One Martini backbone bead per residue (centre of mass of N, CA, C, O) as a GRO file, in nm:
protein
  148
    1MET     BB    1   0.098   0.035   0.020
    2THR     BB    2   0.045   0.351   0.003
    3PRO     BB    3   0.024   0.638   0.172
    4ASP     BB    4  -0.243   0.725   0.036
    5SER     BB    5  -0.401   0.456   0.089
    6VAL     BB    6  -0.372   0.462   0.394
    7ASP     BB    7  -0.519   0.730   0.435
    8LEU     BB    8  -0.786   0.639   0.308
    9VAL     BB    9  -0.846   0.412   0.501
   10GLU     BB   10  -0.854   0.587   0.755
   11ARG     BB   11  -1.086   0.775   0.661
   12LEU     BB   12  -1.295   0.556   0.614
   13ASP     BB   13  -1.289   0.425   0.896
   14ARG     BB   14  -1.384   0.687   1.048
   15LEU     BB   15  -1.678   0.681   0.903
   16LEU     BB   16  -1.730   0.435   1.042
   17PRO     BB   17  -1.911   0.284   1.322
   18GLN     BB   18  -1.759   0.033   1.465
   19THR     BB   19  -1.932  -0.248   1.500
   20GLN     BB   20  -1.827  -0.522   1.368
   21CYS     BB   21  -2.081  -0.694   1.221
   22GLY     BB   22  -2.064  -0.783   0.891
   23GLN     BB   23  -2.293  -0.666   0.694
   24CYS     BB   24  -2.087  -0.592   0.451
   25GLY     BB   25  -1.894  -0.873   0.422
   26TYR     BB   26  -1.693  -0.812   0.645
   27ALA     BB   27  -1.491  -0.848   0.941
   28GLY     BB   28  -1.504  -0.525   0.931
   29CYS     BB   29  -1.434  -0.197   0.897
   30ARG     BB   30  -1.144  -0.209   0.790
   31PRO     BB   31  -1.183  -0.412   0.554
   32TYR     BB   32  -1.388  -0.233   0.412
   33ALA     BB   33  -1.204   0.011   0.370
   34GLU     BB   34  -0.995  -0.143   0.200
   35ALA     BB   35  -1.191  -0.222  -0.028
   36MET     BB   36  -1.267   0.063  -0.113
   37ALA     BB   37  -0.978   0.170  -0.172
   38ALA     BB   38  -0.943  -0.074  -0.397
   39GLY     BB   39  -1.231  -0.102  -0.552
   40GLU     BB   40  -1.403  -0.370  -0.420
   41ALA     BB   41  -1.616  -0.161  -0.288
   42GLY     BB   42  -1.886  -0.009  -0.193
   43VAL     BB   43  -2.077   0.244  -0.006
   44ALA     BB   44  -2.361   0.051   0.056
   45HIS     BB   45  -2.284  -0.183   0.303
   46CYS     BB   46  -2.382   0.001   0.574
   47PRO     BB   47  -2.634   0.000   0.795
   48PRO     BB   48  -2.527   0.161   1.048
   49GLY     BB   49  -2.466   0.422   0.862
   50GLY     BB   50  -2.646   0.456   0.639
   51ASP     BB   51  -2.708   0.711   0.428
   52ALA     BB   52  -2.502   0.906   0.553
   53GLY     BB   53  -2.259   0.717   0.528
   54ALA     BB   54  -2.269   0.675   0.221
   55ARG     BB   55  -2.231   0.974   0.153
   56ALA     BB   56  -1.956   1.016   0.293
   57LEU     BB   57  -1.803   0.800   0.132
   58ALA     BB   58  -1.860   0.918  -0.150
   59LYS     BB   59  -1.726   1.189  -0.107
   60LEU     BB   60  -1.440   1.083  -0.048
   61LEU     BB   61  -1.433   0.909  -0.331
   62GLY     BB   62  -1.589   1.063  -0.568
   63VAL     BB   63  -1.887   0.950  -0.573
   64PRO     BB   64  -2.192   0.875  -0.612
   65PRO     BB   65  -2.461   0.890  -0.427
   66ILE     BB   66  -2.605   0.626  -0.221
   67PRO     BB   67  -2.793   0.416  -0.078
   68PHE     BB   68  -2.818   0.184   0.127
   69ASP     BB   69  -2.829  -0.165   0.149
   70ARG     BB   70  -3.120  -0.318   0.263
   71SER     BB   71  -3.035  -0.628   0.229
   72ARG     BB   72  -2.824  -0.609   0.488
   73GLY     BB   73  -3.019  -0.415   0.651
   74GLU     BB   74  -3.095  -0.203   0.916
   75HIS     BB   75  -3.134   0.107   1.034
   76LYS     BB   76  -3.033   0.204   1.364
   77PRO     BB   77  -3.027   0.301   1.654
   78ALA     BB   78  -2.860   0.321   1.913
   79GLN     BB   79  -2.711   0.030   2.080
   80VAL     BB   80  -2.716  -0.208   2.356
   81ALA     BB   81  -2.625  -0.459   2.549
   82LEU     BB   82  -2.818  -0.674   2.781
   83VAL     BB   83  -2.816  -0.866   3.064
   84VAL     BB   84  -3.029  -1.103   3.199
   85GLU     BB   85  -2.950  -1.217   3.496
   86ALA     BB   86  -3.175  -1.439   3.564
   87ASP     BB   87  -3.102  -1.601   3.271
   88CYS     BB   88  -2.810  -1.650   3.305
   89ILE     BB   89  -2.576  -1.943   3.257
   90GLY     BB   90  -2.268  -1.909   3.164
   91CYS     BB   91  -2.169  -2.013   2.859
   92THR     BB   92  -1.996  -1.783   2.668
   93LYS     BB   93  -2.116  -1.725   2.376
   94CYS     BB   94  -2.117  -1.414   2.379
   95ILE     BB   95  -1.815  -1.372   2.413
   96GLN     BB   96  -1.735  -1.516   2.144
   97ALA     BB   97  -1.918  -1.313   1.956
   98CYS     BB   98  -1.763  -1.065   2.044
   99PRO     BB   99  -1.570  -0.828   1.858
  100VAL     BB  100  -1.498  -0.617   2.132
  101ASP     BB  101  -1.494  -0.725   2.427
  102ALA     BB  102  -1.784  -0.637   2.604
  103ILE     BB  103  -1.779  -0.920   2.754
  104ILE     BB  104  -1.813  -1.050   3.087
  105GLY     BB  105  -1.711  -1.364   3.229
  106GLY     BB  106  -1.779  -1.681   3.355
  107SER     BB  107  -1.818  -1.990   3.379
  108LYS     BB  108  -2.125  -2.019   3.534
  109HIS     BB  109  -2.159  -1.703   3.508
  110MET     BB  110  -2.249  -1.406   3.499
  111HIS     BB  111  -2.290  -1.158   3.256
  112VAL     BB  112  -2.134  -0.852   3.121
  113VAL     BB  113  -2.177  -0.538   2.981
  114ILE     BB  114  -1.964  -0.299   2.846
  115GLU     BB  115  -2.108  -0.027   2.738
  116PRO     BB  116  -1.871   0.153   2.607
  117LEU     BB  117  -1.789  -0.105   2.411
  118CYS     BB  118  -2.055  -0.133   2.284
  119THR     BB  119  -2.192  -0.144   1.937
  120GLY     BB  120  -2.465  -0.306   1.861
  121CYS     BB  121  -2.430  -0.566   1.656
  122GLU     BB  122  -2.594  -0.846   1.769
  123LEU     BB  123  -2.410  -1.117   1.789
  124CYS     BB  124  -2.506  -1.217   2.079
  125VAL     BB  125  -2.804  -1.294   2.048
  126PRO     BB  126  -2.790  -1.568   1.876
  127ALA     BB  127  -2.579  -1.706   2.079
  128CYS     BB  128  -2.802  -1.723   2.285
  129PRO     BB  129  -2.976  -1.999   2.434
  130VAL     BB  130  -3.170  -1.807   2.650
  131ASP     BB  131  -3.248  -1.514   2.576
  132CYS     BB  132  -3.067  -1.276   2.771
  133ILE     BB  133  -3.054  -1.055   2.537
  134VAL     BB  134  -3.075  -0.704   2.515
  135LEU     BB  135  -3.172  -0.411   2.339
  136VAL     BB  136  -3.063  -0.076   2.412
  137PRO     BB  137  -3.033   0.222   2.491
  138PRO     BB  138  -2.760   0.359   2.627
  139ALA     BB  139  -2.904   0.506   2.869
  140ALA     BB  140  -3.054   0.245   2.977
  141ALA     BB  141  -2.784   0.086   3.062
  142ALA     BB  142  -2.703   0.279   3.269
  143GLY     BB  143  -2.712   0.124   3.572
  144SER     BB  144  -2.839  -0.148   3.484
  145THR     BB  145  -3.070  -0.416   3.571
  146ALA     BB  146  -3.183  -0.682   3.414
  147THR     BB  147  -3.529  -0.763   3.375
  148ARG     BB  148  -3.851  -0.955   3.329
   0.00000   0.00000   0.00000
C-alpha cells in the first residue's frame, strides 16, 4: 500500500460506525474500508452507517452518492446489549461472539456487558441459547440491571 492509500483507508475507517458487525460482508469496519480504498467494494454496504454514512463515504471517494443497501440489514438508532441477569446461565457463547470484547464473565457465572465498549452489533443475541440478551438505547443501559 502506498502512503496515500493508507491515508484513504484511515479516513474511510473513521467514517464507518465501528460496529464490527459484518453486515457489509467483511470481517469488520477496517477490512471494509480497505476494500473500498482498493475499489473492490461500494459505499452502500453498511446498514449501521445508514444513508448518511453511504453519502459521507461517497463524498470522500468522489463517487455519486447512493442509499445504503437495505438487503444487508436495517439502519437502527444506537443500541447496546444488556444481559438479563436472572436468565444468564454463564455459557460464554455471547463472549465468544462479541467482536469487541465488550462482554465479561466466567463459565457458569452471570455475564455483563461493558456498555461503553458495546457497539450494538447484535452478534451476541443469536449466540445466546437462553435468549437473555436485550438491546436497549445506551442511556437505558447505564447503571441498569436487566430483569424481565
